[in-house]
N, C-alpha and C positions, 0 to 999 in steps of 0.2 A: 414761622420756617426760617431753614437755614441761611445764617450768614450768608451772604454770596462771594466767591473766593474772586477778588479783581485784585490780588498781590501773592506771586509766589515767588520764593525765594530761592536759587542756587547755592548751596554749599559744599566745599568739597571734600570728599568721604574721608581723608585723609588724617584730612583736620581738624578731631576729635571736639576741643578749647572750641570753635571754628561752631563744628555741628549744635553742640550743645545754647550756648548762644545763639542760633539759629531758631532752632526751638521751644526755645526763649522769648524769641521776638511777637512784633504785632503781623506778624503773615500768616497772611491765610492759607499760605502754603510752604510747605518747605521742600526744598527736591533736595534731597542727599543723593554728590553726583558721583559715579565710579569713570564712567570715561572720559569728555574730556577734559575736567579737571584735574586728576589723575595723571598725574607722570606712568612710565610704560613699567616702572620697578614698583611701585610702589600699591600697584589692581591691589593685590595679595593681601596685608596690608590695612587698606581701604575700607575692605571688603571686610577681614572682621571687623572694625571701627565699627563700619553699619550695623554688624549682626549688634554686637554687644549695645548699641547706641539705644538699637530699635527695637531689642527683644521685648520690650516690653511699652514701645509709645502710645500715648494715647490722643494724642493732635493730628491733622490730615498732614499723609506725609507721602511723597514717592518716592523712591530712588529711580535713579538715570541708570539703567546696566549699559555694558557696552555692547557692541553692536555682531549678529547674528556671528561675523566672517570672523568677528577676532578666537584668538584663545581665552577670553578671560568670561564670554559672555555665557557658558554652561554653567561655569560656578556662580556668577551673578545671579541667574537667576534659581537655581538651587540654595542660596543664602533667602532669597526675595522667598521662595515656597515658606519657608520657616518661620518668616517677621511674621506680628498679626495682620490679616488679613485688610486690613482699615488702610494699611501697606498698599499704593498704586504704586504697575508699575510704568515709568518712563522710557518708552522706547527710542533709541533714536533712527534716523536713515532707513524710516521704512517704506518700500520700495514696492509691497506686491501683498496680495489678499492673503494669501498664501502664506507668507513670511510670520500675520498676527492671527492666523488660526493654529500655527504652532506653538506661538507665543501662549495663548489663552488656554490649549491643551496640556500646558505644561504648567499653566499657574488658575489652575479653575477657581472661579467665583473673582479674579481679585479685577482690578479697574486698569485699564492701559491705556492712558496717556501718550499720544501717535506723533513723530513729528517728521514729517516731510519735507526733506534736507536737499534734495533732485529733480532736475524736470522730471522724470519718472515716477516719483512719486506722486508726486504736484499734476500729474498729468492723470492721474489714480485717483482720486482726491476719495473721490465719492466712494468706491470699490470698499479704498481700503475702510469707510470710515463704515462701513455697515459690510465685512469679514467676520465679526462679530459683537453678541450682544455684551460683551464687558469691555466694547470697545468706550470710554469714556469724553474722549476729547480728541480732534486733533488741533496742532498745529504748526506753521512753520520752522524751521530751525535757520533763518537765513544766511547766515553765515557760509556756512556752506552748499547753499542753493546759490548765493549772489557766485560761486566761484567755480559751481557745475554751469552757470548760464552763461559766465563768461560775461559779468556787470563790471560798468563802471559807474554805474550811479544808480541810488537806490532807485530813479524813479521805475527801474526796470524790474523793480518785485510786486509794480502794481498791479499786474493783472494778477499773477499768484501771492496776493494777499487774497483779491477779492476771489478767487478762485474756492482758495480754501475757506473763506467764509459761504460762500455759498454751499461748499459741498457741505458742510460743520451743520449746515442747519437743514440744507434738504437731509440727511439722515437723523433728522430731529437731535442732534448732539448740543451742547450748549454754545453760544459763540464763541469762536477761541483769543487763544489771550495773545496779546503780543511775545513774536522775540525779544530779547534785553535786549536795548539798548547801554552799550557797552562805555561812556560819557559818562563817567561816574559823579565825575561835580561840578557835569554842564543839566542842574538841575532843568534853566528854561526852553532845553534843546530839546528833554525828554516831556515837558509837559505840552511843548510843538506835536513832540510827535505820536503820544497817548491820545491829545486829540484828534489827530491825525487818520488814526485808526479806529477809532469809536466813530468820526463820520463813514469809514469803510464799511462798519460794522464789528471789531473786534469788539472785544468785554473783559478787560483788565491784560496784566503784563506780569513779563517773569523778569526777575531783577539778579543782580551779580551783586549787590554791595543793601544790608539794612536801609543805609539814606536816602533806597529809592522808593522806599516803600510806600512814604508818606506822598509825596511827590504822585507817584503812578495815582494811587488813592481819588488822592484830592481830581484828577485829568480827568477820572472815569463817572468821576458822581455828577450827575446832572447839576447844572444850573440851575439856582433859586427862579432865573427866569424862564426854562422850563420845565423846571417841576408847577409855575404859579400858570402856565399852557395848560400843559394835561388837565393837572385842577379844572381849570375853566373847560375844556374840551369836555372830559367826565361828567360834569355838573348840565354841560350845558342837554345832552345826550339825555339824563334826568327828565330833567326840566322838562323835555319833549318829545320823553314815553307819558305822561305824567298828563300834560296837556291834548296828548294825543293829535304833534305836529310831523310830519314823517323831515320833512327837507326842514336839514341845520345849519343856521351861519353865523364863525363867530362875527364881533366886529371888526374885524380886518377883513370884513369878508367872505372871508372863507369858506365851503363848504362843508361839513361835517359826511364822512365816507365811514365805514365798517374798519379801513386798514388805520383811519387814524383815530378811531375812539380808542383802539386794540395797542397802536402804538403807543397814547395817553399812558393805557395801564402800564403798558410797561419802564416806562417814565415813571410812574409812583414807587411801584415795586421794586426799581431798583435803587428810587430815593429809599426806602425803609428799609432795604437791605443793606446797601449799605452800610448805615450809618453803625 
């Protein structure tokens, strides 16, 4: 099985030195950013640097293009179309299935990673997730979403976070990655936030600094206790089948059902693939 994607590292395309370091880092995916991290005056040289640096790239990479409403979007897409097909498109501020289908037509065969950053995008999450077979993931862009929803506290994001998790799984896509945690030096806060996200059904997270990668990976790995319990569940099911037993209970009195067994197997798979 391929290594699980738990860490995705953003890097501005107009900083080739940083792009090269990111490509050599331990991030599972590098996101070369042409959008928010690049000032308008630097968009054209940033695109040229991305083309040069990614022309023969062999590791998992995505390019975040500028929004379709901007004057840079068309050239971003054209540049991306010339790159190796394994370079995915990360698409900001998606609000309609039509937008997805147009991009899929312009980038045939290329994976699309879609960001929902507005109330309308969240409302249409499942429609967007199923708009094309090229959609490989959906996720939230929480900074813009906070602004659009007029939030004063992250508690207001709870419904949107659950909505994108449900939409992704209903569309048979991977569990979504969490949005960035902006406080680079707050490792404890990052860990706590990742654990909260994992409890909601997220798996992995985007980062804005290499120092965040190890913390994110550790936070999304199952704990030793979770792995041990999962092994117990799977073993008890196997023993019961051998013995011809129907009802199965753990030592703590919990009865097993199919959903618990499937979850246990998912925990073990995550533990193996996160190594």
